[in-house]
C-alpha positions in Angstrom: 64.6 152.1 52.7 63.2 155.7 52.3 59.4 156.3 52.0 58.0 157.0 48.7 57.5 160.9 49.6 61.3 161.1 50.6 62.4 159.6 47.3 64.2 162.4 45.4 63.4 161.0 41.9 59.8 160.9 43.0 59.8 164.3 44.2 61.5 165.7 41.1 58.9 163.8 38.9 56.2 165.1 41.0 57.3 168.7 40.7 57.7 168.2 36.9 54.1 166.8 36.5 52.9 169.7 38.6 54.7 172.2 36.4 53.6 170.6 33.2 50.0 170.5 34.5 50.1 174.3 35.5 51.5 174.9 31.9 48.4 173.1 30.4 50.5 170.6 28.6 50.0 167.0 27.8 53.1 164.8 28.0 53.0 164.6 24.2 53.2 168.3 24.1 56.2 168.7 26.6 57.8 165.6 24.7 57.7 167.8 21.3 58.9 170.8 23.1 61.8 169.0 24.8 62.7 166.5 22.2 62.5 163.7 24.7 60.3 160.7 24.3 57.0 160.6 25.8 57.6 157.4 27.6 60.9 158.5 29.0 59.0 161.7 30.3 56.3 159.5 31.8 58.9 157.5 33.8 60.8 160.7 34.9 57.4 161.9 36.3 56.7 158.7 38.0 60.3 158.7 39.6 61.4 155.7 37.7 64.5 157.3 36.1 66.7 160.1 37.1 67.2 162.7 34.2 70.5 164.1 32.9 71.5 167.6 33.2 70.8 168.2 29.4 67.1 166.6 29.9 66.5 168.6 32.8 67.6 171.8 31.0 65.3 170.9 28.1 62.2 170.4 30.5 63.1 173.7 32.3 63.0 175.4 29.0 60.0 173.9 27.8 58.0 174.5 31.1 59.5 178.1 31.4 60.9 177.2 34.8 64.7 177.9 35.7 67.2 175.3 35.2 68.3 175.8 38.8 64.9 175.0 40.0 64.9 171.6 38.7 68.5 171.0 39.3 67.6 171.9 43.0 64.7 169.6 42.8 66.9 166.8 41.3 69.5 167.3 44.2 72.4 168.7 41.8 72.6 171.9 43.8 71.8 172.9 47.2 69.2 175.8 48.2 72.2 178.0 49.1 73.8 177.6 45.5 70.5 179.0 43.9 70.6 182.3 42.3 69.0 184.9 44.1 66.2 185.6 41.4 64.4 182.3 42.3 61.8 183.9 44.6 60.9 186.6 42.1 60.3 183.8 39.4 58.4 181.6 41.9 56.0 184.7 42.5 55.4 185.2 38.8 54.5 181.8 38.0 52.3 181.3 41.1 50.4 184.7 40.4 46.8 183.1 39.2 45.9 186.6 38.2 48.1 186.3 35.2 47.2 184.3 31.9 50.1 181.9 30.7 51.2 184.3 28.1 51.4 187.2 30.7 53.8 184.8 32.8 55.8 183.9 30.1 56.1 187.7 28.9 57.0 188.8 32.5 59.5 186.0 33.0 61.2 186.9 29.9 61.5 190.4 30.3 62.7 189.7 34.0 65.3 187.3 33.0 66.5 189.6 30.3 67.0 192.4 32.8 68.7 190.2 35.3 71.1 189.0 32.5 71.7 192.8 31.5 72.6 193.6 35.0 75.0 190.7 35.4 76.5 191.7 32.3 76.7 195.3 33.4 78.3 194.4 36.7 81.1 192.4 34.8 81.7 195.3 32.6 81.8 197.8 35.7 83.1 195.7 38.6 83.7 198.8 40.9 80.0 200.0 40.7 77.8 198.9 43.5 74.5 197.8 42.8 
């Protein structure tokens, strides 16, 4: 049997808890934002349940974390399948010099630019970026 530290559900739950605490959200607040019950979120954080993709996506949205990050933590995608913007988003979230509002604003702007660039690349496939 795997040690508790190696249990993917516990690791995912611990990651979600850490992100929730960094966002200064209570379980109740996260529950309201995600429309997922408070007891279920508590069980996810303790590694007792493996959340669905829908639940992971709603948690990611509420915590302003990319869904890919949670999917990787949950073992649904591998590190090599992640989008290239993950390092930038992690750096923005980790920078303690920024307020929560500044982090949210920077992530929003960054994601809008990356999304615009993806659309631009699809519209002009011969242009190298």
